[in-house]
N, C-alpha and C positions, 0 to 999 in steps of 0.2 A: 504493500500500500504506500509506504514511504517513497519507494522507488518510483511508483506511478505519479505521486504528487510532485516529485522533482522533475519528472518528464513534463508534467502539466505546466510547471512554472517556466521551463525552458522552451516550451513549444510556442511557435508563432501561430496565433489563431486568426482565422477569418472572423469577421464580426459575428456572423450567425452561429459559428461554432463556439466562439467565446461566450456568447449569450446563453447558449445551451448549457455550457459548463458552469456559468454563474448561477443559472437556475437550479442546477443540481446542488451546488454549494449552499445556496440559500435554503433549499428544502431540507438539507441535512442539518445545517446550523440553526435554522428557524429564524434567527435574527443576526444581521451582519451590518457592519458599517462600510461606508465607501472606502475608508482607509484600509480596512481588512482586505477588501476585494482588490484594491489597487496594488497592495503588497503581494498578495497571493498570485495575481495574474501578471504582475510586473508591467502595468500600463498606467497611464496618467489618471488622475481623479476625474478629469473631464470625460475621458473615454468610458470610465465606469458609469458616470452619471448618464451618459448617452445610452449605454447598454441597459441600465435600469429603467430609463424612460421608455425604451422599446418594450421591455418585459412587462412594464406596468400597462402600457397601451394595449398589449396583447392579453391583458387580464391574467397574467401568470404570477404576479407578485403584488405585495402591498408596499408602497413607498413609505418610509418613515423619515423623520428629521435626521439627516446625516447617514441614511442607509436604507435598508429594505428588510422585509420579513416575509415568511412563507404564508401562502393563503390558508394553509391548514391550521394555523395557530389559533388557539382558543380565545374566545372573547373574554376580556377582563370582567370578572364578576360572575361568569357563567358557572353554575354548579349543578350537577346531577344528584338525584337522591341516592340513598344507600342501596336500594334494590338494583338500580341501574349500575352503580359502581361495582357491586359485587360480581357482576358478569363481565366487566371490562378487564382485559389483560389478566385473566384468571391464572393462567399457567405461570406468567411472569411474576405475579404477586406471590404465588406458592414458592417459587424458587428463591425469591428474595427473603421470604419469611423463614424458610429452612436455614439459610445461611445466617440470618439475624439471630436465630435461636442459639447458634453456636457461640454467640457473644455473651450469653447469660450463664452464670455459674450458680450452682446450688448455694442457697443462703443469701443471694443478692436481694437488695431492695431496688426495684425497678419501677419505672412509669411506662405504662402503655397508653398512649394518647389516641384519640378517636381516628378511625380510618379503616377501610376494608383490608388494606395490607397488614395493618396492625392486628386486625381480627384473625387473619391467617397466621400471624406470629403466635397469638395466644393459644392456638390449637396445637402448637408444637411444645407447649410447656407442661404437658401432662406427665412427662417423665422427669421433670425437674423437681428438686426437693427444697422445701422450706423457703419459698420465695415470699417476699412482701411486695405487693403490686399496687401501685397508685393508679387510679383509673378515672376517666371522665366520660366513659362510654357505657351506657346501660346494657347494650347487647353483649359486649365483651365481658362485662362484669357478670352478667347472668350465666354466660357459657362457662366461664371459669369457676363460678360457684357450683355449677352442676357437675363439672367434670374433674375438678382438682380440689386439693386441700390447702391451697395457698392462702395466705392472709391477704384479704382484699380491703384496700382503703379507697372508698368511693368519694370523690369530691362532689358535694351536693350543690344544687343550683337549679336554674330553670332549664328544662329540656328544650332543645331546638326543635321546632315543629317539623315533622317528617324526617328528622334525623335522630340518632340515638344519643348524641353527646349533650353535655350540659355546659351552660355558661354559669360561672360561679364567681363569688367574691374572691379576688386574687389574694386577699389577706389570709384566706383559708390555708394557703400553702407556705406561708412565710416562715414556718418553723419546721418544715419537713426537710429531711435529708435523703437524697436518692443516689444510689450508685450509678445507675445507667438509665437514661430516658430514651425511649423509642417513639418516634413520631413520623407522620407522613404529611403530605401536602398535596395541593391541587396543581401547583406549578413550581418550577425550580430553575434557577440559572445561577451561574457563578457570580454574575453581576448583581442580581436582585435578591438572591437568597431563596428561602422556602416561603411560599405564599399560599394563601387561602382566600376565598371570597368574603368571609365573614369577619368583621372587626372584633366582635366579642370572642370568637373562637381563637383568633390570633393572640389577643391580649391574655386570655386565660392560659393558653398553652405555653406562651412565653414565660409566664410566671412559674410554671412547673419546670420548664427546661432550665431556668436559672438556678434551681435547687439541685441539679444533677451534676455529678462528677464527670460524667461522659455523656455526650449527646449523639445519638445515632439516627440518621434520616433513612427511612425506607422509601424509595422513590422509583417507580418503574420508568423505563426510558421514554415512554410517550409523554411524560410531563416535563422533560428537559427542553429548555428554550421557550416554554410557555410563560405567560404572565397572568397573575391573578390580582385581585384588588389590594390585598394588604399583606405585608411581610410578617411572618412569624419571627424568624431570626435570619441573620445574614450568614453567608458561607463561612465567615471567620469564627462564628459561634459553634459550628458543627465539627465534631471530631471524626465521624465516620459517615460515609454515604454508601449505602448498599443498593445496587440497581441490577438490571438484567442484562443479558448478553447482547441485546439489540441496541445498546447505547452506541451512538455514532462516534467515529474516531475524533471528530471535532470536540464533542463534549468530554470524551475520555481524556484527550490531551489537555483540555482546558483545566479540568479538575485535577488531573495528574500533576500539573505544574504548581498546584497550591501546596506549599510545604507542610503546613500543619494538618492537612486533611488526608485521611486514608480513604481511598476509593476501593470498594470491593465489588467485583462483578460476578453475580451468581450465574452459573452455567445451566 
């Protein structure tokens, strides 16, 4: 792949050929700047702007200030309910959850925050021993109560309509100490961090994450490069990101270059 990229950089493109390659690059990265494209294809900024104008005119991309993004990118604030999300990228979530369970040791105090990938993780905890688990999701709490003997600490509050998680007074967790916190998100990028559409959810989950010695993000590759309404935490606050093998080389390289972050790709 690297060899191919070097060939791409050294290759002299016809305009239509370069535009096709730019479209592929944008669809992989989801969001790019004019600077990134100019560096990658070794052409001037004005040439890239002209190429982007053609792609936009053809309805193949969305133009942004200083760059472009893929048409497939999710709308800010869009959120599907739990039933729909449970069926999305199911095998990827399972593989991520299995790898994430290996991060948990017997006797740990952990937080499992709301999300379908986190629910998958909960199901791998039946063979763990003596866990204390902080939760904000009723469905996950109910399942663990029925299938395990772990100690469950449920943070009370208002239940979000059509969701299983609760919005709570953040002072409720001010004195809790957590070894490892596991959370998911609706959208993620190295630039903008982990995001969700709901302000209260972001605020309350952030308060739990602050109490953790280690923060682990479970995020399937479809969420990379997307943008949602509100940031939970930035990439600098996350210790480990676990994703699936469909992660693009662009995002793999971007995260791999962040020194304090460990990227784990589930096979």
